[in-house]
C-alpha positions as CSV (number, residue, x, y, z in Angstrom):
1,M,11.8,5.4,-6.7
2,R,11.6,5.3,-3.0
3,L,10.2,8.2,-1.0
4,T,12.9,8.8,1.6
5,T,12.9,12.5,2.4
6,K,10.2,14.6,4.2
7,E,9.9,16.8,1.1
8,Q,9.3,13.8,-1.2
9,I,6.7,12.4,1.1
10,E,4.8,15.7,1.5
11,E,4.9,16.3,-2.3
12,Y,3.5,12.9,-3.0
13,T,0.8,13.1,-0.3
14,D,-0.3,16.6,-1.4
15,F,-0.8,15.3,-4.9
16,A,-2.5,12.0,-3.9
17,V,-4.9,13.4,-1.4
18,A,-6.1,16.2,-3.7
19,H,-6.6,14.0,-6.7
20,E,-10.1,12.7,-7.5
21,R,-8.7,9.2,-7.8
22,S,-7.2,9.3,-4.3
23,H,-7.3,6.0,-2.3
24,T,-6.0,4.8,1.1
25,L,-4.3,1.8,-0.5
26,Q,-2.2,4.2,-2.7
27,S,-1.2,6.4,0.2
28,Y,2.4,6.6,1.6
29,E,1.0,5.5,4.9
30,W,-0.4,2.3,3.5
31,G,3.2,1.5,2.4
32,L,4.2,1.8,6.0
33,V,1.4,-0.6,7.0
34,K,2.8,-3.1,4.6
35,S,6.3,-2.8,6.0
36,N,7.1,-6.4,5.2
37,W,6.9,-5.4,1.5
38,I,9.2,-3.0,-0.4
39,N,7.3,0.2,-1.5
40,E,8.4,1.8,-4.8
41,Y,6.8,4.7,-6.6
42,V,6.4,5.7,-10.3
43,L,6.0,9.5,-10.5
44,V,5.1,11.2,-13.8
45,R,5.6,15.0,-14.0
46,D,4.1,17.6,-16.2
47,S,6.0,20.3,-18.1
48,E,6.3,22.4,-15.0
49,G,7.8,19.5,-13.0
50,K,4.6,18.9,-10.9
51,I,3.4,15.3,-10.3
52,K,0.5,14.6,-12.7
53,A,0.3,10.8,-12.3
54,S,1.6,8.2,-9.8
55,L,1.6,4.5,-9.0
56,S,2.5,3.1,-5.6
57,I,3.8,-0.4,-6.0
58,L,4.3,-3.0,-3.2
59,L,6.9,-5.7,-3.8
60,R,7.1,-9.0,-2.0
61,K,9.9,-11.4,-2.3
62,T,9.0,-15.0,-3.2
63,P,10.2,-17.8,-1.0
64,L,13.6,-19.4,-1.7
65,I,14.4,-17.6,-5.0
66,N,15.3,-14.0,-5.6
67,L,12.2,-12.9,-7.5
68,Y,9.5,-10.4,-6.5
69,Y,5.8,-10.2,-7.0
70,M,4.5,-6.6,-7.7
71,Y,1.2,-5.3,-6.6
72,A,-0.3,-1.7,-7.0
73,P,-3.6,-1.8,-5.0
74,R,-6.3,0.5,-6.5
75,G,-3.7,2.4,-8.6
76,P,-2.9,4.4,-10.6
77,I,-3.7,8.0,-9.4
78,C,-4.1,9.9,-12.7
79,D,-6.4,10.8,-15.5
80,L,-7.2,7.3,-16.8
81,R,-7.7,8.7,-20.3
82,D,-4.2,10.2,-20.4
83,K,-2.4,7.7,-22.7
84,Q,0.9,9.4,-22.2
85,A,0.7,9.2,-18.4
86,L,-0.4,5.5,-18.5
87,K,2.5,4.6,-20.8
88,A,5.0,6.5,-18.5
89,I,3.6,4.5,-15.6
90,A,3.9,1.2,-17.4
91,D,7.5,2.1,-18.4
92,G,8.4,3.1,-14.9
93,A,6.9,-0.1,-13.5
94,R,9.0,-2.1,-16.0
95,E,12.2,-0.4,-14.7
96,I,11.3,-1.3,-11.2
97,A,10.7,-4.9,-12.3
98,Q,14.1,-5.0,-13.9
99,K,15.7,-3.6,-10.7
100,Y,14.0,-6.2,-8.4
101,N,13.7,-9.2,-10.8
102,G,10.0,-8.8,-10.8
103,I,7.7,-11.6,-12.0
104,A,4.6,-9.6,-12.7
105,L,2.7,-6.5,-11.8
106,K,-1.0,-6.6,-10.7
107,I,-3.1,-3.4,-10.8
108,D,-6.8,-3.5,-9.6
109,T,-8.0,0.0,-10.4
110,D,-11.3,1.0,-8.9
111,A,-12.4,2.3,-12.3
112,P,-16.0,1.4,-13.4
113,A,-16.3,-1.6,-15.7
114,S,-18.0,0.7,-18.2
115,D,-14.8,2.6,-18.8
116,I,-13.9,0.8,-22.0
117,E,-11.5,3.5,-23.1
118,Y,-9.3,2.8,-20.0
119,V,-9.5,-0.9,-20.5
120,E,-8.4,-0.6,-24.1
121,N,-5.6,1.8,-23.2
122,M,-4.2,-0.7,-20.6
123,K,-4.5,-3.7,-23.0
124,A,-2.6,-1.7,-25.7
125,L,0.2,-1.3,-23.2
126,G,0.4,-5.1,-22.8
127,F,-1.7,-5.6,-19.7
128,K,-4.0,-8.7,-19.5
129,L,-7.4,-8.2,-17.9
130,R,-9.0,-10.7,-15.5
131,N,-12.7,-9.9,-14.7
132,D,-14.3,-13.4,-14.6
133,Y,-15.1,-13.3,-10.9
134,T,-18.2,-12.0,-9.1
135,N,-17.6,-12.8,-5.4
136,L,-14.5,-11.9,-3.4
137,E,-12.0,-14.0,-5.2
138,G,-9.7,-11.2,-6.3
139,V,-7.1,-9.5,-4.1
140,Q,-9.6,-6.6,-3.8
141,A,-13.4,-7.0,-4.4
142,R,-14.6,-6.3,-8.0
143,F,-18.0,-5.2,-6.7
144,D,-18.3,-2.5,-4.0
145,M,-21.3,-0.8,-2.3
146,R,-20.7,3.0,-2.2
147,I,-22.8,5.8,-0.8
148,D,-22.5,9.1,-2.6
149,I,-22.3,11.7,0.2
150,K,-20.8,14.6,-1.6
151,D,-22.4,17.9,-0.5
152,K,-25.2,16.0,1.3
153,T,-26.4,16.6,4.9
154,P,-26.8,13.7,7.3
155,E,-30.5,14.1,7.0
156,Q,-30.4,13.6,3.2
157,I,-28.1,10.6,3.5
158,M,-30.3,8.9,6.1
159,A,-33.4,9.6,4.0
160,A,-32.0,7.4,1.3
161,F,-31.6,4.4,3.8
162,H,-34.0,1.5,3.5
163,S,-36.8,2.0,6.0
164,K,-35.6,-1.1,8.0
165,T,-32.1,0.2,8.2
166,R,-33.3,3.6,9.5
167,Y,-35.4,1.8,12.0
168,N,-32.5,-0.3,13.2
169,V,-30.2,2.8,13.6
170,R,-32.8,4.5,15.7
171,L,-33.6,1.4,17.6
172,A,-29.9,1.1,18.7
173,Q,-30.0,4.7,19.8
174,K,-33.3,4.1,21.7
175,R,-31.8,1.0,23.5
176,G,-28.9,3.0,24.7
177,V,-26.1,1.8,22.5
178,E,-23.1,4.1,23.0
179,I,-20.5,4.8,20.3
180,K,-17.0,5.7,21.3
181,V,-13.9,6.5,19.3
182,G,-11.3,3.9,20.3
183,S,-7.7,4.6,21.3
184,R,-4.6,2.4,20.8
185,E,-5.3,0.9,24.2
186,D,-8.8,-0.2,22.9
187,I,-7.3,-2.4,20.1
188,P,-7.4,-5.6,22.2
189,V,-11.1,-4.9,22.8
190,F,-11.7,-4.7,19.1
191,Y,-9.5,-7.7,18.4
192,E,-11.5,-9.9,20.8
193,L,-14.6,-9.0,18.8
194,M,-12.8,-9.8,15.5
195,V,-11.8,-13.2,16.8
196,E,-15.3,-13.9,17.9
197,T,-16.7,-12.8,14.5
198,G,-14.1,-14.9,12.7
199,K,-15.1,-18.0,14.6
200,R,-18.8,-17.4,14.0
201,D,-18.5,-16.6,10.3
202,G,-15.6,-18.9,9.5
203,F,-12.8,-16.6,8.3
204,V,-9.2,-16.2,9.3
205,V,-8.4,-13.1,11.5
206,R,-5.2,-11.2,11.1
207,D,-2.7,-11.0,14.0
208,I,-3.4,-8.3,16.5
209,N,-0.1,-6.6,15.5
210,Y,-1.6,-5.8,12.1
211,F,-4.3,-3.7,13.8
212,Y,-1.7,-1.9,15.9
213,K,0.1,-1.1,12.7
214,L,-3.0,0.3,11.0
215,Y,-3.5,2.6,14.0
216,D,0.1,3.7,14.2
217,C,0.7,4.3,10.5
218,L,-2.7,5.8,9.5
219,G,-4.1,7.3,12.6
220,P,-5.4,9.6,13.8
221,K,-5.4,11.7,10.6
222,Y,-6.5,8.9,8.3
223,H,-7.7,6.1,10.6
224,R,-10.5,5.7,13.2
225,L,-11.5,2.9,15.4
226,F,-15.2,2.9,16.5
227,L,-16.5,0.8,19.4
228,A,-20.2,0.2,20.3
229,Y,-21.1,-0.4,24.0
230,Y,-24.3,-1.7,25.5
231,N,-24.5,-1.3,29.3
232,G,-20.8,-0.9,29.4
233,V,-20.2,-4.1,27.4
234,P,-18.4,-3.9,24.0
235,V,-20.8,-5.4,21.4
236,A,-19.4,-4.1,18.0
237,G,-16.4,-2.5,16.5
238,S,-15.2,-1.1,13.2
239,V,-12.1,0.3,11.5
240,C,-12.4,2.9,8.7
241,T,-10.1,5.2,6.9
242,V,-10.4,8.6,5.3
243,Y,-8.1,9.6,2.5
244,G,-8.9,12.3,0.0
245,S,-12.4,11.9,-1.3
246,K,-13.1,8.4,0.0
247,C,-13.9,6.9,3.4
248,L,-13.4,3.1,3.5
249,Y,-15.0,0.7,5.9
250,L,-12.1,-1.8,6.3
251,Y,-13.1,-4.1,9.2
252,G,-16.1,-4.8,11.2
253,A,-16.8,-7.1,14.1
254,S,-19.7,-7.9,16.5
255,S,-20.3,-9.9,19.7
256,N,-22.6,-12.9,19.8
257,Q,-24.3,-11.2,22.7
258,Y,-26.8,-8.4,22.5
259,R,-27.1,-8.6,18.7
260,N,-30.7,-7.4,19.0
261,T,-29.3,-4.0,20.1
262,M,-28.6,-3.3,16.4
263,A,-25.2,-1.8,17.3
264,A,-23.7,-2.7,13.9
265,Y,-26.2,-0.3,12.3
266,L,-25.4,2.6,14.6
267,I,-21.7,2.1,14.2
268,Q,-22.0,2.4,10.4
269,W,-24.0,5.6,10.8
270,S,-21.3,7.0,13.1
271,M,-18.6,6.2,10.4
272,I,-20.8,7.9,7.7
273,L,-21.0,11.0,9.9
274,W,-17.2,11.0,10.2
275,A,-16.9,10.8,6.4
276,V,-19.3,13.7,6.1
277,E,-17.3,15.7,8.6
278,N,-14.2,15.1,6.5
279,K,-16.0,16.3,3.3
280,C,-15.6,12.9,1.6
281,H,-17.4,12.3,-1.7
282,Y,-18.0,8.6,-1.1
283,Y,-18.5,6.3,1.9
284,D,-17.3,2.9,0.7
285,L,-18.8,-0.1,2.4
286,M,-16.4,-2.2,0.4
287,G,-16.9,-5.7,-1.1
288,V,-20.2,-7.4,-1.9
289,P,-21.1,-10.3,-4.3
290,G,-21.7,-9.2,-7.9
291,N,-24.6,-11.7,-8.5
292,I,-27.2,-10.0,-6.4
293,E,-30.0,-12.2,-7.8
294,D,-28.6,-15.3,-6.0
295,E,-30.1,-15.1,-2.5
296,N,-28.6,-18.5,-1.7
297,N,-25.1,-17.1,-2.1
298,P,-23.4,-17.6,1.3
299,I,-22.3,-13.9,1.3
300,Y,-25.7,-12.5,0.0
301,G,-26.3,-11.2,3.6
302,L,-23.3,-8.9,3.1
303,Y,-25.0,-7.3,0.1
304,R,-28.4,-7.1,1.9
305,F,-26.9,-5.4,5.0
306,K,-24.8,-2.9,3.0
307,K,-27.6,-2.1,0.4
308,G,-29.8,-1.0,3.3
309,F,-27.6,2.1,3.7
310,G,-28.7,3.5,0.4
311,G,-25.5,2.7,-1.5
312,E,-25.0,2.0,-5.2
313,L,-23.5,-1.2,-6.5
314,W,-20.2,-0.4,-8.3
315,E,-18.6,-2.9,-10.7
316,F,-14.9,-2.3,-11.3
317,V,-12.9,-3.3,-14.3
318,G,-11.0,-6.2,-12.6
319,E,-7.3,-7.0,-12.3
320,F,-4.7,-6.0,-14.9
321,D,-1.6,-8.1,-15.0
322,M,1.7,-7.2,-16.7
323,V,3.7,-10.4,-16.9
324,Y,7.5,-10.0,-17.0
325,K,8.5,-13.7,-16.4
326,P,5.8,-16.0,-17.7
327,F,7.2,-19.3,-16.3
328,W,7.7,-18.0,-12.8
329,N,4.4,-16.2,-12.9
330,W,2.6,-19.5,-13.6
331,C,4.5,-21.1,-10.7
332,F,3.6,-18.2,-8.4
333,N,-0.1,-18.3,-9.3
334,F,-0.2,-22.0,-8.9
335,V,1.2,-21.8,-5.3
336,E,-1.1,-18.9,-4.4
337,R,-4.2,-20.6,-5.7
338,S,-3.3,-23.8,-3.8
339,R,-2.7,-21.8,-0.6
340,K,-6.0,-19.9,-0.9
341,T,-7.9,-23.1,-1.6
342,L,-6.5,-24.9,1.4
343,R,-7.1,-21.9,3.7
344,H,-10.7,-21.5,2.3
345,S,-11.4,-25.3,2.8
346,F,-10.0,-25.3,6.3
347,S,-12.0,-22.3,7.3
348,H,-15.2,-23.9,6.0
349,F,-14.3,-27.1,7.8
350,K,-13.9,-25.3,11.1
351,A,-17.1,-23.4,10.6
352,G,-19.0,-26.6,9.8
353,L,-17.5,-28.4,12.8
354,R,-18.5,-25.5,15.1
355,K,-22.1,-25.7,13.8
356,K,-22.3,-29.4,14.4
357,L,-20.9,-28.9,18.0
358,R,-23.5,-26.3,18.7
359,R,-26.3,-28.5,17.5
360,A,-24.9,-31.4,19.6
361,R,-25.0,-29.2,22.7
362,Q,-28.6,-28.1,22.0
363,E,-29.6,-31.8,21.7
């Protein structure tokens, strides 16, 4: 079903925000961010007519042919051991697939990999599990770094930081780094930092309109833009969201200048304090590599930085796929893999070329 009335939206939001499995990517507002997708919902009700389980599904039309790819990021919101609710969700998703000529449904629940009962329940419903990746190959990361902040004071949270991380937070404060909450007018400032970071680290940056959309659809209730300034110059920025029990660190960027101010550490601390203010249970630093023993991994630094804030490494179950049209699903996956491979190769090529140009200038 579509949520079209104010009453439907409020009922869903009240349920989703209050549930322990709440997640920004399952919010009604996230569906607005993804306005180029169709957003459908499966709602399961108890004997009193109240929502007890839900799944927000995004549908994207494939090029040229009238088929749709279905994706439910971090769903469902329900008791994962409730077999009846899971079956009702699967049945509801199948009805939506029939309505839109759906190819397949992908669900990447942020349930721990140790939840074997949930995995077996999903497999019994016909879902196939993919969990053979350890870096960031999935639509969402399979490994996250989360800080348990429930009922903790800022002092208790900082006490769990690695000593070097605590030092860097205080160093940024000592050097006069100032953290400001950004407005919509500050998005171009943040975007310049994102572009600079993308060029430095070799990743593709989304169009600026995406960041406007995040602000307009989620903020200010669920979204906040943080900017760090040193002597009036923007040196770092981050975007995070609060929804229910979780605060998510979505995007971060930093300038090539003044990196010794350690602004990136102070901006993380500011976001953690906002999560505490909103009584969140977890501050989620998001994706890290799963193989933490491999220090030669190109993204190992991501793990090292995030680990310093005292978080715990979470391994999630992976991606569940319910295939409705096997042939078209194979075609779709082939095209997606090819596109990602080309984009990844091009990004690495550009990053390598920039490094060679920097060396040439130094010589």
